[in-house]
N, C-alpha and C positions, 0 to 999 in steps of 0.2 A: 524472718520466717513466714510463709504464708499459711494458710489454713489448709488442713488435710482435705484432700478431694478423691474421689473415686472415678477411675477410668478403666477401660477395658483393653487389654493386649491380648490379641490372638484367643479371644473369648474368654480370658481370664480376668476376672475382677481385681483390680489393684488400688490399693489406697496409697496416695503419694501425696508429697507438698505441693501445694499450689505454686506454678511458676517453674517446676522441675521441668528440665528438657525430656522430652520423649527418650532421646539416646539414654540418659542417666536413668530414667525411670525403667526402661527396658532392662538395661544392665543389672539394676537392683533386684529384679525378678528372674535373672538368668537367661535373658534373651540377648544374644549378641548381634548387634547391629553393625557391619562394616563400615569404615570410614577412612579417608585418606587425608582429609583437610584438618581434622580435629585433633587436637593435643591438650592435655589438661593444664598445661603451662600457658596456653594462649587464649585468646578471647574467641568466640564462635565467629566463622566466616561463612560456612555453608557453601563453600567455592565448589568442592568436588561432586556434590550430589549423588555419591555412592551410598549414603545413608538415608535414603528415602524411603517413607513409609507410606501406607495407605490409610487415610482417615474417612470413616464413612460419612457420606453425604457431600465429599469434596471430589470434584473432578481431577484436580491436579494432586499429584505426589508430593509431599512436604518433605523437606530434609529435617531429618530428626534431630540433628544437634542445634539447630536454630529454631525449632518449634516448641515452645513451652506447652506444659500439659494444662487442659482446661476441663472443668467438671463433665463428667459424662462423654468424653470422647471415647470413640469406639476405633481401634489402631489396630492395623494388620502390617505386621513387619515380613510376612513371608507368603504375600499372595502371588498368584501369576503375574498380575502387573508389575508388582514389586520385583520378583525375581528377574523377570525380563528386562525391565528398565536398568536395573544394576549390572546385568550382565552386558547391556549395550553400552552402558557407561565404561566398564572396563574395557570392552572391545574398542571403543573410540580412543581412550588412553593408549591403548597397545598399540593402535594403528599407526601413531607418530612418535611411539617410542622405540629407543634402540634396545632391542630385546635381545641382545647378545648375552644373555644371562650367564653362561657359564666362564665368562671372561669378565665379568662385572665384579668390582671390589666388594659389592654389597651382596653379592649371591648368597642366598640363604638367610639375609637380614633385611630384603626387601620386602614392603608392605604391598606395593603393587604385585609382586611376584606371588605372594602368598595368596593375594585374592584371586590372581589368574589361575592358581591352583585349586583354590575351593571352589571355584565357580566352573572349573574344569573348561576353559577358554582353549578349545581345540584348533578352532579356525578363526578367521578374522575376514568378514566380507567387506569391512571398510577400508582395508589396506589399499586397495586398487585407486580408491577415490581420493588417497590423500597424496599431495605432491610431496617429492623430495625436498628437504630442506638441507641447506648448507650449515649444518650445525658446527659450533667451535667449542673447542675444550680449552678452558681458561686454565693455565699453569704458571701463571706468573708469581702466584704467592709460594713461599717456602713452606707454608703450613696447610693449604688448602686447594683442592683441584674442584673446578666447577665445570660439569659437563653437560650442556644444553639439550644434548640428544636423549637424556635420561629425565629431563625435568617434565614433571605432570602439571606445572602451574598451579600446584594446590595453594602456594604463596604462604606456607608454614615458615620458610627461611625469612621472608619479608616480615612477617609478624613477629617472628623471634628477634630480629635484629631491631625493630622498632619498640616492641612492647618489653621484652625482658632487658635489653640492652640500652634501649633509647639511642642507638648508634646511626642506624637509618643508612647503613653501607649498601643494601640491597634495596631495589625498587622494581615496580613493574612498568614496562615500556611498551608502546604499541598496543594495539587492539585486534580482536578477532583471532585469527590464525597466525597472525605475526606476533602476537603477545609473547613476551620472554622476560625472564628474570635477569636483571641487569647488574652489574657491579662496574666498579672503576679500577679493578686490579690491573687492568692494562696500562694504567697511567704510570705504575710503579708501587709497590706496597709501601714504600716510605712515605707516600704523598697520599695516602687514602686513609679515610676515617676508619676503615676496617680494622678492628682490633686483633684479628686471628682468633678470636676466642672459641671459636668453631660451634657455638651454639646452634648456628645454622645447620652444621653438619649433624649433632645428634638429634635434631628435629626433623630432618629431611627424610621422607619416607622411602625414597629411591636412592639411586648411586648418582644423582645429580650432584650432592655436595659430599665429597669424602676428604679425610686427611691425605695429605702427601706423606706416602710412606717410604721408608728406608729400610724395609726389611732386608732386601737384597745386598746392599751396602753393608749391613751389620753382619750377616751371613759371610760375606766376602772377608770381612775383617777378623772374624773368628777363625777361619779356615787358614788365614795367612799365618803362617808358623813364624815369620819374622816380627809379627805384631802382639802386644801385650794388651789385651782388651778387657778393660774393667767397665763395671756396670753399677749405677746408683738407682735406688728405687725410691719414689716419692711415697710419702705417707698415704695419701688417697688410693695408690694402686692396690695396696694388700687388703682393702675392704671391698674391693670392686672386681678384682681379676676373676674371682672365683665365679661370678655370674656369667662368664664367658666359657666356664669350664665345668658346669654342672652343679655348681653350689647355690644355695639360696641367696638372695640379696642381702648384702651387709654381713657376710660370712668372713671371718677373719681367717686369712690364709697365708699370713706373713712366713712361717716356716716352709711350707711346701712352695713358695714362690721363689725363696732362695734356692732350695733344693733344685728347682726347676731350670733356675739361671745357671746353676753349677753344670747341669747336663747338658745345657744348650751349648756349654764349650767357653763360657767367659772365665777369663783367668783370675779374675777377684769380683766378688760379688758385695757392694758395699751399701750403706744406708743414707740416703738424703737427709735422713732426720738428724745425722750428724752434724751436717751443715746449717740444719734449723735451728739446732742448739747454738752453733757458731753466730748464726743471724742474730740471735737474742742477745748474746752478749755484746756484738757490735753495736746492733740497733738500740738496746737498752742504754749503753754508754752514750750513744749520740744523743738520745733523748735527753738524759740527764746532763749533758753538757750544754744543749740548747737551753734547757730551763735555768741552768746557772748563770749562763749569759744574759737571759732574760732578766732574771730576778735579782742577781747580784751585781753584774757589770751593767745592767741597763742598756744593752747594745740594740740599737734600734733596728739593726740588719738581722737579726735573728728571726727565722722563720718558724712560726707557731701558728697552728698545730703542725706537728711533724706527722706525716702519712707513711705508712709502710709500703714497701716497694718490691714484695715478693710476688706479685701477680703481673706478669709482663703484658696482660691484655688491658689491665689498669693503667699500666705505664704508658702505653701508646695511645690510650685514650686521653690521658692528661696532656701528652704532648701536643696532641690536636686540639682539644677542646679548651683547656685551660693552662696555656703555655706560660703565661704570667705567674703560675704558682708552681713551676717546677721546683723552684728553692724550698718548698714545703715537703717535698719527697725525701724521705731517707736516701742517703748515699749509699747504702747497702746494696749490694747485688742480691740477687734471689738466691736460696740455698743451692739450686740446680748451678748457678753460674760461680759461686762460691766453691762448690765442689769440684768443678771443672778446672778452675784456676789451680787449686791445691793439688789436683790429680797428677798435673804436669810439673809441679815443683816440690812440694812436700813429699808426696807418696812417691814420685820419681826418685828422690833424694833418698828416702827411707828404704826402697826397694832396689837401689843402684841400678836404675834404669834410665835409658836414654828418652827423654820427653818425647822426642819424634817418633819414637817406636811405641808409645801409648796411644791407643785409641779409646777415647772416652765416650762413654754410651750412657743416656739417660732414658730411665722408663717413666713417664710422666703421665698424668690424667688430663693434659692440656695440649690443645694444638698451639697455642700462642708460644709454648717453649720452644718449638721449632724455629719459629720467627726469632725469638730472643737468643737463641745460640747462634744464628746466623748474623747477629748485630756486628757491625766492625769494631765496637767497643770492647766487645769480649774475648781480648787476646792478650790481657795482661801477663799471662804466664810465658809470652812470647810465641804462643801457638794459638789455634783455635781451642779456647778452653773446653768445650763440649763439641765433640765432632759429630754424634747424631743422636736425635731425640725420638724415641718410640713412644707411640701412645699406649695406653692399657690394652686397647683392642689388638694392636699390632704385636705386643708380647703373646698374647693369646693364640695369634696365628702362628707365631714362631714355635711355641708349645706343642700345637695341634700339628705343624709341619714335620717336627722331630718325632712325632709318635710317642709322646710321653703320657703315660696313664696319671693325669695329676692327681686324681683322688688318691692313688696309692702310694703317693711319694711320703716318705718320712720327713718330718720337720727338721731343718737344720739352721745353724744361726748363720748371721752374717760375718763376713770376714773380720778380724779384730781391728786393724787400722782402717780408720775412718769409716767403722761399722758399728761403732757404740753410740746409743743415744737414750734420750729420755722420754718420758712421757709428754714433755712440753714440746719436744720435737714432734711426736705423732700427731697433737691436735692441731699441728699447721694445716692439715687436710680440710678441716671445717672451717666454716665462716665464724669469726671471733677466735680461732684458735691461736694465731699471732699474738693478738691482744692479751689473750689469757695467759699464754707463755711469758710474754714481755713483762705483764704484771707480776707474775709469781717471782720472777728474777728481780727487777728494778726495786719492788717493795722491799724485798729481803735484803738487797744491798743497801738500801737507804736507812732501814730500820733495824736490822739485824734480826727481824722476826718475820714469820711467814705470813703471807696474806690473810687479812682476817675473814676468809671464807672457809665453810668448812670442807675438810678433806682436799684444800686446794681447788676446789671446784667453783670457779668465778662464775656463776649462773647467770649474772645479769647480761654477759656478752654472748653467752649462748643461745641457739634457737634459730628460726627461719625467718623472724619478721625481717622485712627490708632494711630497715636502720634501727639498731638498738643503742642505747647509751648506758654508761655506768661510770661512776666516780668513786674514788678512794680518798679518804681523808688520811693525811700523813701525820701522825703524831709522834712525838719523842724520837726525832731520828738519829742517827748517829753524828757524832761532832762534824764530821766532815760534810753533811748534808743538812746542818743546821737550818740554813736558808729555806729549807722545803718544809719546816714545821709549822703544821696549821693550814698547808696548801692542800686543796681538794683538786686532785688529779681527775681531770674531766676527759672522758674518752668517747669515741664513738666508732661503731662497726657498721659497713654496709655491704651488701653482698648484691651482684648483679648491677651493671653500670647505669642503669636507669635509677637507681638508689644511689649510687655515686654522685650522680648529677644532683640529686636532692641535697646531699651533705655538703658539696662543694659551694651549691649556690647559697645554701644557708650560712656558710662560712663567709663568703663574699659578701652577702647583704648585711653581715653584722648580727644575724639573729642567732647564731651559735657561737659558742666560746669554749672550744676544746684545745686540750693540749697535744692529744695523740689520736689519731685515726686509722683505722684499718679498713682497706678496702680490697674486696676480691672480685674480679670481673664476671664470674660464674655464679649461677644461683646455688646457694649451699655451700660456696666456696671450691676448692679443689676437687672435692668430692663429685660435684655436680659439673666437672669440667668437659670441655669438648672432646676429648679423647676416652671417655669413660664407656663402658658397655652400653648399648642400646637395647631395650628403651632406657631412659631415664625420667622420672617421674618425681613428683613431691613425696610420695610414699617410700620410692626407692631411696632418694636422697637421705631422707630421715633414718632409714636403716643404716645406710653407711655411716651417717653422723653418730648413731648409738654405738656403732662397732668402733668407730675411731676412739671414743670417749672410754668404751670398755678397755681398748687396748692401752690407753693411757693409765688408768686405774690398776692394771696389771703389772705395770713398770716398777722395777725396785727403784729406780731413781725417777723422780718427776718435775725436776727444776733444773734448766739449761746450765745454770751455773756449777751444778755439781757434777756434771758429766766428766769423768776422769779423763777421757780421750780429748776433750775439748781443754781442760787444763793443762794436758800434756802438749798439745800442739802450740799452746801459747809460750810454755816453758821451753821447748826445743826449737821453735820456729819463728813463731809469730810475736812473741816477747809480751804484747799486751794489747787489749781493744784500742782501736784507734791509733795503733802505732804506726810507725812508717812502712813497715812491711804489709800490716793486715791492711793499711789504707791503699796501698798499691795493688794488692791482689784481691780484696773483697769489697772494695767500693767503686763505684763508676759514677758517669755524669749522663745527662739526659739530653734530648734533641728537640728544638722547637720545629714542629712541623707544620706543612700547611694544611688547611682543613677544606675538604671539596663537598 
């Protein structure tokens, strides 16, 4: 931190830390400076120039996001020169922008639209000077739509893909008026490094990048009386949906969400947390099996560390970037896909329904789940396991379309079959949650005792640091697991694919020696997913995480292996973890992909 300095903003003396940007300094004293390219998650770019301010003694206006404060600066954020400049910049952006706002998916949520309203852009003298461009709409992805006619070239998406994710699937091509953001979607999504994570979508200020929505298809299924439409909801949805419907960030609205889904017409409302608990049973058993093969059988073919496989963005990333390490992935499907497979087998059998009459819908915080549901591997039930994936934002749209006053809904519970879950299933929504849930169960199965952390809260794996490490010493295990006595189980957690790269590179170099790693593609884990309400910022992600952990602590059961519905499905249908039927329905394989 630098020393304190004094500057003047609009005639008011302000004491600020040296090096603070003018944009941040102004916001700290209640002066809002508009911007389009700036985002808290990203490095400063100064591309859009909407945030310009006037500094006494300087002829040129300065971008406030990229200009640090200096002692004695006299800054004007609302001079005639500044207002006119901002207005002209917005007019220039609008002159080549497809401003068909009422038919835009981002209508009401567009940052450019808000600025045009705030500055009351009633006419645009630049439009006759701008030649018509033959824009394209890229719809090759099952997850994301890219519309060049709405792109303002702020490059937030490019910086997001490079800085937060380290993927670089987006880049800037050409110069001047021909400049555009390009992708390689048209090559076919299977062969593109794009992970479908959707972080570009939640950082885009306009409608240039949006999720591929399936709202009308779901409405059609609901209104088809021949179809039995079931829906599952991911843990991160219940701590974010309220943001779209009038609640503060991080408000838990689980019961109201279930009530809304019932009113929308779904025949059954179930919880993805149920199959999150099931994932822990399968994944934990797989980890212990690998440890036994390594430590007792001395099998040179066993792959350690084992990596979690719940995040479809991470799965596609490793398929492209580290294909030689696919054997380190758990073979478990994600909870979404486990649920889908069971919906058309176990659920169909229990409800005496024909699987081809069941429509399986999932509500996810993630755009990559749309790609995952579309994978050819995901049909072990004999049908497409998950028919439609909606984001948190899409569900909010459906609730608004149905005219449901969400705030007045009474809380109700998930349906019983495949609707029971534990606190361990809930925390899947936060980075470190899968690891914590797995350790709660694996440690107790091995030792007969609870994990040695107060109130089951394994704090070392929690938090928002990019990479976190934890270890648990196994002492006095049950006889079956005697070979683990004295073993220090070493774990790592990473979120954001740029951090996944750090972990993978440390493993490959031999610098790190882990047994188990959890990687989530999105910052903060699923709660910061590409399908969550916009805006998403570090502060909002922190509030959602706090809500997830509060939900966990309020649950009567907080360990996956104690979920009575999970025990029942093994007894009645699956028989045991890693058994023949569970392996067929709940596990999968991965694909080596080209990297462009």
